[in-house]
Wavefront OBJ file of the C-alpha trace (Angstrom):
o trace
v 9.181 4.972 -6.456
v 9.267 3.040 -3.200
v 7.867 5.144 -0.365
v 7.206 4.523 3.325
v 4.491 6.513 5.074
v 4.513 6.502 8.858
v 1.547 6.549 11.235
v -1.275 6.049 8.750
v -3.021 4.411 11.707
v -2.526 5.627 15.280
v -1.441 3.079 17.944
v -4.973 2.875 19.374
v -6.376 2.209 15.903
v -3.817 -0.573 15.417
v -4.895 -2.157 18.723
v -8.532 -1.986 17.661
v -7.733 -3.491 14.259
v -5.890 -6.387 15.882
v -8.705 -7.019 18.353
v -11.259 -7.125 15.531
v -9.049 -9.313 13.352
v -8.816 -11.864 16.162
v -12.558 -12.416 15.610
v -12.392 -12.471 11.816
v -12.724 -15.496 9.545
v -9.270 -16.563 8.321
v -8.729 -18.841 5.332
v -5.873 -20.288 3.306
v -4.313 -17.427 1.340
v -3.387 -19.706 -1.538
v -7.075 -19.946 -2.445
v -6.986 -16.391 -3.849
v -3.690 -16.732 -5.744
v -3.193 -17.429 -9.421
v -1.883 -20.793 -10.560
v 1.781 -19.742 -10.428
v 1.586 -17.726 -7.192
v -0.382 -20.501 -5.461
v 2.766 -22.622 -5.436
v 4.746 -20.038 -3.423
v 2.035 -18.455 -1.256
v 1.786 -19.791 2.286
v -0.245 -17.543 4.554
v -3.741 -16.856 5.846
v -6.150 -14.149 4.731
v -9.413 -12.747 6.020
v -12.219 -13.763 3.696
v -13.127 -11.198 1.033
v -16.738 -11.051 2.259
v -15.973 -11.198 5.984
v -17.918 -8.385 7.711
v -15.029 -7.520 10.034
v -12.562 -7.279 7.158
v -14.922 -5.108 5.123
v -15.482 -2.718 8.045
v -11.771 -2.398 8.773
v -11.044 -1.895 5.076
v -13.507 1.004 4.899
v -11.886 2.592 7.950
v -8.462 2.278 6.354
v -9.698 3.849 3.118
v -10.938 6.860 5.079
v -7.552 7.213 6.762
v -5.753 7.007 3.422
v -7.931 9.801 2.090
v -6.877 11.899 5.079
v -3.155 11.186 4.548
v -1.743 13.909 2.247
v 1.508 12.059 1.574
v -0.377 9.002 0.314
v -2.659 11.076 -1.911
v 0.325 13.000 -3.289
v 2.306 9.850 -4.052
v -0.495 7.650 -5.385
v -2.853 10.143 -7.041
v -5.487 7.421 -6.672
v -8.216 6.864 -9.221
v -9.437 3.589 -7.753
v -8.302 1.567 -4.717
v -8.915 -2.146 -4.364
v -10.716 -2.808 -1.058
v -8.019 -3.540 1.533
v -7.534 -7.160 2.572
v -5.735 -8.605 5.592
v -3.168 -11.380 5.862
v -1.213 -13.251 8.519
v 2.076 -15.132 8.314
v 3.158 -17.511 11.100
v 4.798 -20.891 11.579
v 7.152 -20.557 8.620
v 4.589 -18.828 6.427
v 6.037 -16.970 3.452
v 5.256 -15.695 -0.044
v 7.858 -16.474 -2.662
v 8.973 -14.122 -5.413
v 6.090 -12.923 -7.577
v 4.659 -9.941 -9.457
v 1.086 -8.871 -8.723
v -1.543 -9.395 -11.409
v -1.835 -6.459 -13.811
v -5.655 -6.357 -13.732
v -7.896 -7.151 -10.772
v -11.657 -7.235 -10.402
v -13.473 -4.856 -8.080
v -16.789 -5.539 -6.354
v -19.517 -4.646 -8.801
v -17.692 -5.910 -11.870
v -15.312 -3.018 -12.612
v -11.654 -3.781 -13.265
v -8.618 -2.074 -11.751
v -5.152 -1.682 -13.291
v -2.614 -2.311 -10.556
v -0.154 0.577 -10.722
v 0.833 0.552 -7.053
v 0.907 -2.100 -4.350
v 0.727 -1.286 -0.640
v 1.298 -3.091 2.635
v 0.293 -1.570 5.961
v 1.932 -3.344 8.892
v -0.254 -4.240 11.892
v 2.359 -6.018 14.048
v 5.428 -4.403 15.578
v 8.754 -5.564 14.079
v 9.895 -7.154 17.340
v 6.698 -9.241 17.571
v 7.906 -11.694 14.920
v 11.088 -13.024 13.345
v 11.487 -12.849 9.576
v 8.570 -11.591 7.511
v 10.500 -8.875 5.696
v 8.894 -7.587 2.518
v 11.686 -7.698 -0.069
v 11.095 -5.521 -3.127
v 13.377 -5.480 -6.164
v 13.835 -2.093 -7.811
v 16.440 -0.258 -9.869
v 18.687 0.009 -6.789
v 18.591 -3.688 -5.891
v 16.558 -5.489 -3.250
v 14.934 -3.261 -0.629
v 13.992 -4.987 2.635
v 10.986 -3.453 4.418
v 9.739 -4.186 7.948
v 7.886 -1.204 9.394
v 6.338 -0.186 12.693
v 2.686 -1.084 13.176
v 0.456 1.527 11.554
v 2.994 2.441 8.866
v 2.711 1.701 5.150
v 4.964 0.971 2.200
v 3.878 1.928 -1.322
v 5.711 0.575 -4.370
v 5.176 -0.094 -8.110
v 3.114 -3.211 -8.783
v 5.553 -4.083 -11.559
v 8.161 -4.914 -8.896
v 9.208 -8.465 -8.170
v 8.668 -8.948 -4.418
v 8.456 -11.585 -1.703
v 7.743 -12.066 2.016
v 10.481 -13.981 3.822
v 9.556 -16.892 6.151
v 8.166 -15.946 9.564
v 10.003 -18.235 11.968
v 8.367 -17.048 15.204
v 5.443 -14.843 16.185
v 2.943 -13.599 13.617
v 3.176 -10.951 10.907
v -0.221 -9.303 10.408
v -0.819 -6.691 7.731
v -3.306 -5.034 5.406
v -2.631 -5.003 1.678
v -4.250 -3.376 -1.323
v -3.637 -2.034 -4.818
v -4.078 1.382 -6.415
v -4.952 2.416 -9.933
v -3.432 5.868 -10.268
v -4.632 8.802 -12.334
v -1.036 8.896 -13.611
v -0.059 5.497 -14.979
v 3.651 6.139 -15.525
v 5.729 5.619 -12.376
v 8.418 8.120 -13.409
v 5.807 10.813 -14.005
v 4.190 10.097 -10.618
v 7.577 10.352 -8.951
v 8.266 13.747 -10.538
v 4.816 14.998 -9.508
v 5.324 13.758 -5.962
v 8.731 15.456 -5.666
v 7.312 18.690 -7.067
v 4.303 18.600 -4.745
v 6.471 17.960 -1.689
v 8.720 20.882 -2.660
v 5.691 23.151 -2.962
v 4.472 22.052 0.460
v 7.877 22.774 1.985
v 8.031 26.222 0.375
v 4.529 26.964 1.611
v 5.750 26.717 5.210
v 8.028 29.736 4.705
v 6.378 31.616 1.852
v 2.826 32.861 1.452
v 0.534 30.656 -0.620
v 0.046 33.772 -2.772
v 3.760 34.262 -3.357
v 4.289 34.414 -7.148
v 6.987 31.719 -6.946
v 4.650 29.313 -5.154
v 1.793 30.098 -7.522
v 4.018 29.445 -10.534
v 5.103 26.064 -9.195
v 1.500 25.136 -8.388
v 0.527 26.023 -11.944
v 3.315 23.827 -13.329
v 2.213 20.969 -11.073
v -1.427 21.078 -12.144
v -0.569 21.476 -15.814
v 1.646 18.389 -15.625
v -1.185 16.467 -13.978
v -3.451 17.551 -16.838
v -0.884 16.323 -19.358
v -0.299 12.917 -17.735
v -3.574 12.012 -16.024
v -5.827 9.337 -17.523
v -9.440 9.805 -16.400
l 1 2 3 4 5 6 7 8 9 10 11 12 13 14 15 16 17 18 19 20 21 22 23 24 25 26 27 28 29 30 31 32 33 34 35 36 37 38 39 40 41 42 43 44 45 46 47 48 49 50 51 52 53 54 55 56 57 58 59 60 61 62 63 64 65 66 67 68 69 70 71 72 73 74 75 76 77 78 79 80 81 82 83 84 85 86 87 88 89 90 91 92 93 94 95 96 97 98 99 100 101 102 103 104 105 106 107 108 109 110 111 112 113 114 115 116 117 118 119 120 121 122 123 124 125 126 127 128 129 130 131 132 133 134 135 136 137 138 139 140 141 142 143 144 145 146 147 148 149 150 151 152 153 154 155 156 157 158 159 160 161 162 163 164 165 166 167 168 169 170 171 172 173 174 175 176 177 178 179 180 181 182 183 184 185 186 187 188 189 190 191 192 193 194 195 196 197 198 199 200 201 202 203 204 205 206 207 208 209 210 211 212 213 214 215 216 217 218 219 220 221 222 223 224 225 226
């Protein structure tokens, strides 16, 4: 499932993020890539231990927890601390698949089920920089408004096209889901969204709503890995 979620960050939050990032410590993004990805990765990233990046990442995690659509779609078990990148002057990231396992602070590992990019620059602020994601329907090109997020399976081949003018600034992170299988997560998301829609016209105690909620939670029990 490829899903866009609008307005995870409000415009004022985006402005504050950008102001803080202007003071952050940026480094060559290739330094954090694997041997194969290093050859096609040309961008800058905020250092993993940079205080500004850590503070902004914590703020973003709080917002994600307050975003029902994200929680419904990702069913997160663990989230890799958000990082921040910048593409400018022809910067790009060639076709690649994200690593299956990543290390978390403290030594735990995370299985990358979902990848996410939250855009922090408006689409008209830079040329190029589309996130191209290959899925069952072909190549999907994504370039969202600042503050909006795209969530997609980490198994997807994806790339960032060259930024020929301006600067593309974004946050990125990975999610280990309680439900590993993407098809199962998609079914659960569709079911949950249908329940939410029904709840706007029917009472939460309506037997039809209660039955669907029971089915939803029983499916989560069947598929969740804790």
